[in-house]
C-alpha positions as CSV (number, residue, x, y, z in Angstrom):
1,M,8.8,35.3,-1.8
2,T,9.4,32.0,-3.6
3,T,6.6,29.8,-4.9
4,E,7.5,27.2,-2.2
5,E,7.2,29.8,0.6
6,K,3.8,30.9,-0.8
7,L,2.7,27.3,-1.0
8,T,3.6,26.7,2.7
9,I,1.6,29.7,3.8
10,L,-1.4,29.2,1.6
11,T,-1.9,25.5,2.1
12,D,-1.7,26.0,5.8
13,A,-4.3,28.8,5.6
14,A,-6.6,26.4,3.7
15,K,-6.7,23.7,6.3
16,Y,-9.6,25.3,8.1
17,D,-11.9,24.8,5.2
18,A,-13.8,21.6,6.0
19,A,-15.1,20.9,2.5
20,C,-12.3,18.4,2.1
21,T,-10.0,16.7,4.5
22,S,-6.4,17.6,4.9
23,S,-3.8,14.8,5.1
24,G,-2.9,16.1,8.6
25,A,0.5,14.3,8.8
26,R,4.1,15.1,8.4
27,R,6.6,12.4,7.5
28,G,10.3,12.8,6.9
29,G,13.6,11.0,7.0
30,G,13.1,8.9,3.8
31,Q,14.4,9.4,0.3
32,L,11.2,9.1,-1.6
33,G,8.0,11.1,-1.1
34,K,7.0,13.9,1.2
35,T,3.9,14.7,3.2
36,M,2.9,18.0,4.9
37,P,0.3,18.8,7.5
38,A,-1.7,20.8,5.0
39,G,-1.8,20.8,1.2
40,C,-3.2,17.3,0.3
41,C,-6.9,16.6,0.7
42,H,-9.4,14.1,-0.7
43,S,-12.7,14.2,-2.4
44,F,-14.9,11.6,-4.1
45,S,-15.9,11.6,-7.8
46,A,-19.4,10.7,-9.0
47,D,-18.3,7.1,-9.6
48,G,-17.1,6.7,-6.1
49,R,-13.3,7.1,-6.7
50,C,-11.2,8.9,-4.0
51,I,-9.4,11.8,-5.6
52,S,-6.3,13.5,-4.2
53,L,-6.5,17.3,-4.5
54,L,-4.1,20.2,-4.0
55,K,-5.9,22.2,-1.3
56,V,-4.8,25.8,-1.4
57,L,-5.9,29.4,-1.2
58,L,-5.2,31.8,-4.0
59,T,-4.4,34.3,-1.3
60,N,-4.8,34.8,2.5
61,I,-4.8,38.6,2.1
62,C,-8.4,39.6,3.2
63,C,-10.3,42.9,3.3
64,Y,-12.8,41.3,5.7
65,D,-12.4,41.1,9.5
66,C,-14.5,38.0,10.4
67,Q,-13.7,37.4,14.1
68,Y,-13.5,33.6,13.9
69,C,-11.2,33.5,10.9
70,V,-7.4,33.2,11.0
71,N,-7.1,35.2,7.8
72,R,-9.1,38.2,9.0
73,S,-7.6,41.6,8.1
74,S,-6.7,42.5,11.8
75,N,-4.7,39.3,12.4
76,D,-0.9,39.7,12.2
77,I,0.1,36.7,10.1
78,P,2.4,36.1,7.1
79,R,0.5,37.0,3.9
80,A,1.0,35.8,0.4
81,M,-0.8,35.7,-3.0
82,F,-0.2,33.4,-6.0
83,T,-0.5,34.9,-9.5
84,P,-2.8,32.9,-11.7
85,R,0.1,31.6,-13.7
86,E,2.1,30.5,-10.7
87,L,-0.8,28.5,-9.3
88,A,-1.7,27.0,-12.6
89,D,2.0,25.9,-13.2
90,L,2.2,24.5,-9.7
91,T,-1.0,22.5,-10.1
92,L,0.2,21.1,-13.4
93,A,3.7,20.2,-12.0
94,F,2.1,18.4,-9.0
95,Y,-0.2,16.5,-11.4
96,R,2.6,15.4,-13.6
97,R,4.5,14.1,-10.6
98,N,1.4,12.1,-9.6
99,Y,1.1,14.0,-6.3
100,I,-2.5,15.0,-7.0
101,E,-5.4,14.4,-9.4
102,G,-7.1,17.7,-9.1
103,L,-7.4,21.1,-7.4
104,F,-9.4,22.5,-4.5
105,L,-9.2,26.3,-4.8
106,S,-10.5,28.7,-2.3
107,S,-9.4,32.3,-1.4
108,A,-9.7,35.1,1.0
109,V,-11.2,38.3,-0.4
110,A,-8.2,40.4,-1.3
111,K,-9.6,43.6,-2.7
112,S,-13.2,42.8,-3.6
113,P,-15.3,39.8,-4.4
114,D,-15.1,40.6,-8.1
115,D,-11.3,41.1,-8.2
116,T,-10.8,37.8,-6.3
117,T,-13.2,35.9,-8.5
118,E,-11.5,37.3,-11.7
119,R,-8.1,36.0,-10.4
120,M,-9.6,32.5,-9.7
121,I,-11.2,32.5,-13.2
122,K,-7.8,33.3,-14.8
123,T,-6.2,30.5,-12.9
124,L,-8.8,27.9,-14.0
125,S,-8.9,29.3,-17.5
126,L,-5.1,28.7,-17.8
127,L,-5.5,25.2,-16.6
128,R,-8.5,24.3,-18.7
129,N,-7.9,26.2,-21.9
130,D,-4.1,26.8,-22.2
131,Y,-2.8,23.6,-20.5
132,G,-5.7,21.3,-21.4
133,F,-6.1,20.1,-17.8
134,T,-9.3,18.0,-17.5
135,G,-8.8,16.9,-13.9
136,Y,-11.3,17.5,-11.1
137,I,-11.5,21.1,-9.8
138,H,-13.5,22.3,-6.8
139,A,-13.7,26.1,-6.6
140,K,-15.2,28.4,-3.9
141,A,-17.6,30.9,-5.2
142,I,-17.2,34.3,-3.5
143,P,-20.4,35.8,-2.1
144,G,-21.0,39.3,-3.4
145,A,-19.3,38.7,-6.8
146,D,-20.9,39.7,-10.0
147,P,-23.2,36.9,-11.2
148,A,-21.5,36.9,-14.6
149,L,-18.2,36.1,-12.9
150,T,-19.8,33.3,-10.9
151,A,-21.2,31.9,-14.1
152,Q,-17.7,31.8,-15.7
153,L,-16.3,30.1,-12.6
154,G,-19.1,27.4,-12.8
155,R,-18.2,26.6,-16.4
156,L,-14.6,26.0,-15.5
157,A,-15.0,24.0,-12.2
158,D,-16.5,20.6,-11.6
159,R,-18.0,21.6,-8.3
160,L,-18.7,25.0,-6.7
161,S,-19.3,25.8,-3.1
162,V,-20.5,28.9,-1.2
163,N,-19.7,28.9,2.5
164,I,-22.6,29.9,4.7
165,E,-20.0,30.2,7.5
166,L,-22.4,30.7,10.5
167,P,-25.9,29.3,11.1
168,S,-27.9,32.5,11.5
169,S,-28.1,36.1,10.4
170,Q,-27.6,37.2,14.0
171,S,-24.3,35.4,14.2
172,L,-23.1,36.8,10.9
173,A,-23.9,40.3,12.0
174,L,-22.0,39.8,15.3
175,L,-18.9,38.0,14.0
176,A,-18.8,38.8,10.3
177,P,-20.5,42.1,9.7
178,D,-19.1,42.4,6.2
179,K,-21.1,39.4,5.1
180,K,-24.8,39.2,4.6
181,K,-27.1,36.2,4.4
182,E,-28.6,37.5,1.1
183,D,-25.1,37.7,-0.5
184,I,-24.5,34.0,0.4
185,F,-27.9,32.6,-0.7
186,R,-27.9,34.6,-4.0
187,P,-25.0,32.7,-5.6
188,M,-26.4,29.4,-4.2
189,A,-29.6,30.0,-6.1
190,Q,-27.7,31.1,-9.2
191,I,-25.6,27.9,-9.1
192,R,-28.7,25.7,-8.7
193,E,-30.3,27.3,-11.8
194,G,-27.0,27.1,-13.8
195,I,-26.8,23.4,-13.0
196,L,-30.4,22.7,-14.0
197,E,-30.1,24.8,-17.2
198,A,-26.9,23.0,-18.2
199,E,-28.5,19.6,-17.7
200,E,-31.5,20.5,-19.9
201,D,-29.2,21.9,-22.6
202,R,-27.1,18.7,-22.6
203,K,-30.3,16.6,-23.1
204,K,-30.8,18.5,-26.4
205,F,-27.2,19.0,-27.4
206,R,-24.5,16.6,-26.3
207,S,-21.8,19.2,-26.9
208,A,-23.4,21.8,-24.7
209,P,-21.1,23.2,-22.0
210,T,-21.3,21.9,-18.5
211,F,-21.9,24.0,-15.4
212,S,-20.6,22.7,-12.1
213,P,-21.5,19.1,-13.1
214,A,-20.6,17.7,-9.6
215,G,-23.1,20.1,-7.9
216,Q,-22.5,22.5,-5.1
217,S,-21.8,22.3,-1.3
218,T,-21.4,24.6,1.7
219,Q,-19.7,24.7,5.0
220,M,-21.0,25.8,8.5
221,I,-18.9,26.5,11.6
222,I,-20.2,24.8,14.7
223,G,-19.7,25.9,18.3
224,A,-18.6,29.5,17.8
225,T,-22.1,30.8,18.4
226,E,-25.2,29.7,20.4
227,E,-27.3,28.1,17.7
228,T,-28.8,24.7,18.7
229,D,-28.4,21.4,16.8
230,Y,-32.1,21.7,15.9
231,Q,-31.5,25.1,14.3
232,I,-28.5,23.8,12.4
233,L,-30.3,20.7,11.1
234,K,-33.4,22.8,10.0
235,L,-31.1,25.2,8.1
236,S,-29.3,22.2,6.4
237,E,-32.6,20.6,5.5
238,G,-33.9,23.9,4.0
239,M,-30.7,24.3,1.9
240,Y,-30.9,20.8,0.6
241,Q,-34.5,21.3,-0.5
242,K,-34.1,24.8,-1.9
243,Y,-30.7,24.7,-3.5
244,N,-30.2,21.0,-4.3
245,L,-26.9,20.9,-2.4
246,K,-24.8,17.8,-2.6
247,R,-23.4,18.2,0.9
248,V,-23.3,20.4,4.0
249,F,-20.0,20.3,5.7
250,F,-19.9,21.0,9.5
251,S,-16.7,22.4,10.9
252,A,-16.1,22.3,14.7
253,Y,-14.9,25.7,15.7
254,I,-11.2,25.9,16.6
255,P,-10.2,28.9,18.6
256,V,-7.5,30.8,16.7
257,T,-7.8,34.2,18.4
258,E,-8.7,35.9,21.7
259,N,-12.0,37.8,21.4
260,P,-14.7,38.5,23.9
261,L,-17.3,37.5,21.3
262,L,-15.9,34.0,20.9
263,P,-15.2,31.1,23.3
264,S,-11.9,31.4,25.2
265,P,-9.0,29.4,23.6
266,Q,-7.8,28.5,27.2
267,T,-11.0,26.7,28.2
268,F,-12.8,25.8,25.0
269,Q,-12.5,22.4,23.3
270,P,-13.5,22.1,19.7
271,P,-16.9,20.3,19.7
272,L,-15.7,17.3,17.7
273,L,-18.3,14.9,19.1
274,R,-21.1,17.4,18.3
275,E,-19.7,17.7,14.8
276,H,-19.7,13.9,14.4
277,R,-23.4,13.7,15.6
278,L,-24.4,16.4,13.1
279,Y,-22.8,14.5,10.3
280,Q,-24.7,11.4,11.3
281,S,-27.9,13.4,11.4
282,D,-27.1,14.9,8.0
283,W,-26.7,11.3,6.7
284,L,-30.2,10.5,7.9
285,L,-31.6,13.6,6.1
286,R,-29.8,12.7,2.8
287,F,-30.1,8.9,2.6
288,Y,-32.6,7.7,5.2
289,H,-35.6,9.9,4.4
290,F,-35.7,11.5,7.8
291,Q,-36.8,15.0,8.5
292,A,-35.1,17.4,10.9
293,D,-38.3,17.6,13.0
294,E,-38.2,13.8,13.5
295,I,-34.6,13.9,14.8
296,L,-34.9,16.9,17.1
297,S,-37.5,19.5,18.1
298,P,-37.6,22.9,19.8
299,D,-38.3,21.2,23.1
300,A,-35.4,18.8,22.6
301,P,-32.9,20.8,20.5
302,A,-29.6,18.9,21.3
303,L,-28.4,15.7,19.9
304,N,-27.7,12.9,22.3
305,P,-23.9,12.6,22.8
306,L,-24.2,9.0,24.0
307,L,-26.3,7.5,21.2
308,D,-26.1,8.0,17.4
309,P,-29.2,9.9,16.1
310,K,-30.9,6.9,14.5
311,C,-30.7,4.8,17.7
312,N,-31.9,7.8,19.7
313,W,-34.9,8.2,17.4
314,A,-35.7,4.5,17.7
315,M,-35.5,4.6,21.5
316,N,-37.9,7.5,21.5
317,H,-40.3,5.6,19.2
318,L,-40.4,2.1,20.6
319,D,-44.1,2.0,19.9
320,C,-43.1,1.6,16.2
321,F,-41.1,-1.6,16.8
322,P,-40.5,-4.4,16.3
323,I,-41.0,-4.5,12.6
324,E,-41.2,-7.7,10.5
325,V,-38.3,-7.7,8.0
326,N,-40.1,-10.1,5.7
327,T,-43.0,-7.7,5.0
328,A,-41.8,-4.2,5.9
329,D,-41.4,-1.8,3.0
330,Y,-38.0,-0.2,2.1
331,R,-38.5,3.1,4.0
332,T,-39.6,1.3,7.1
333,L,-36.5,-0.9,7.0
334,L,-34.4,2.2,6.9
335,R,-35.7,3.3,10.2
336,V,-34.2,0.3,11.9
337,P,-30.8,0.8,13.7
338,G,-28.3,-1.4,12.0
339,I,-30.0,-1.5,8.6
340,G,-28.7,0.9,6.0
341,P,-29.7,1.6,2.4
342,V,-27.6,-1.2,1.0
343,S,-28.7,-3.9,3.4
344,A,-32.4,-2.7,3.1
345,R,-32.2,-3.1,-0.7
346,R,-30.7,-6.6,-0.2
347,I,-33.5,-7.5,2.2
348,V,-36.2,-6.4,-0.2
349,T,-34.6,-8.4,-3.0
350,A,-33.7,-11.6,-1.0
351,R,-37.1,-12.1,0.6
352,K,-38.7,-12.5,-2.8
353,W,-37.1,-16.0,-2.9
354,R,-37.3,-17.1,0.7
355,A,-38.2,-16.0,4.2
356,L,-35.3,-14.4,6.0
357,D,-34.0,-15.4,9.4
358,H,-31.5,-13.7,11.6
359,E,-28.6,-15.6,10.1
360,A,-29.6,-14.6,6.6
361,L,-29.8,-10.9,7.7
362,K,-26.3,-11.1,9.1
363,K,-25.1,-12.4,5.7
364,L,-26.9,-9.5,4.0
365,G,-24.9,-7.0,6.0
366,V,-27.3,-6.1,8.8
367,V,-25.6,-5.1,12.0
368,L,-27.6,-7.4,14.3
369,K,-26.0,-6.0,17.5
370,R,-28.2,-3.0,16.9
371,A,-31.1,-4.3,14.7
372,Q,-32.0,-7.3,16.9
373,Y,-33.9,-5.2,19.4
374,F,-36.2,-3.7,16.7
375,I,-37.0,-6.5,14.3
376,T,-38.7,-9.9,14.0
377,C,-38.1,-12.6,11.4
378,S,-41.3,-14.6,10.7
379,G,-42.6,-13.2,14.0
380,K,-39.6,-14.3,16.1
381,M,-37.0,-12.2,17.9
382,T,-33.6,-13.4,18.9
383,P,-34.0,-16.0,21.6
384,A,-33.5,-14.9,25.2
385,L,-33.1,-11.2,24.1
386,R,-33.8,-8.7,26.8
387,V,-36.1,-6.1,25.3
388,K,-37.0,-3.8,28.2
389,P,-36.3,-0.2,27.3
390,A,-33.6,0.1,30.0
391,S,-31.9,-3.0,28.8
392,I,-31.9,-1.9,25.2
393,L,-30.6,1.5,26.1
394,Q,-27.8,0.0,28.1
395,A,-26.8,-2.3,25.3
396,L,-26.8,0.4,22.6
397,T,-24.8,2.8,24.8
398,A,-22.2,0.1,25.4
399,L,-21.9,-0.4,21.7
400,E,-21.1,3.4,21.3
401,A,-18.6,3.5,24.2
402,P,-15.4,2.6,22.3
403,A,-16.0,5.3,19.7
404,L,-16.9,7.8,22.4
405,A,-13.7,7.2,24.5
406,P,-11.7,10.1,22.8
407,H,-14.6,12.5,23.5
408,Y,-15.4,11.8,27.2
409,Q,-14.0,15.2,28.2
410,Q,-16.5,16.9,25.9
411,L,-19.6,15.1,27.1
412,S,-20.1,17.7,29.9
413,L,-20.5,20.3,27.1
414,F,-23.9,18.8,26.2
415,P,-27.1,19.5,28.0
416,S,-28.4,16.5,30.0
């Protein structure tokens, strides 16, 4: 099998990993440039730059038989494996042609977690030590691998991630019996400690080696099992607090197989709207100082498909509004729909010099179409504004309608 044939198979197999976004497009007919449905993805560096990455599996040969996975051992698909030298040479060749700026390397578990991790380490070691490659590398740590191997991987990669796959131990036992929750959380804890130790060492010695300096992340499959949005958000919140994760990625389940344990491919639609609402809720956890129990509860465990989570929270807490923008503190401002971290900081700074009115808020980046129902400026709301709950709900729902249009068929999947 040629390197190009392996690349075709292993970039396509990597497209189900949601930790980065595939280009998703094919373009031909021209004389310069080439795009493929899989193979190119994007990440963001610590300084905010968008980085193009080669997104590829080391191999799709797997000894596990996870029922939801296209690469499971029982699935009859073309298989391939790069040698470490092949993949290192390929990455460097793409980099020199300016196709990519870095590498996103994941893998199925070919023989064992240790054997697969060793092959990944050899690949990254060739790039870093033999070829002097200093570009961005995101590597997937393999649950169950020897901690010493995970430590080596962390010293070579900029970011590590350990996929939790499914939201509960019961789901793992049902669909991925070869994987255990403890095997997934153990390397997460090790990576957290490795990052903290490296940061402390570099405070003392500037030449101390780094360890996964861009942090760690994880991925969760949504919709393959029965867990509620509340359970998923509580799990995400717990992992942020315990393992200092940079990001939890949610991947809407895409049926790739017939299995009585999984939704039928004929009738099931990937829950893309639900995925979107979970990402919005995750944003509230990470940047808006919300807690999972404020967004959802055991009695109301599903996100509202018609309203974004922040607007939904505000509608359920109208007794907290309106707030006065000229006196409210930063965290209170963040609770207002239409006000984000940037505009909240601008408000806090600008009001030191003058009292703010609605026109000034608009110039500061506040989305008044949403915020106007929940704020006052020097005690005044927008003139002639209808502020009855039914009117507010109708207006906010209308604002969401254009974005929801592609998802109307999925709205019936949500509880009323």
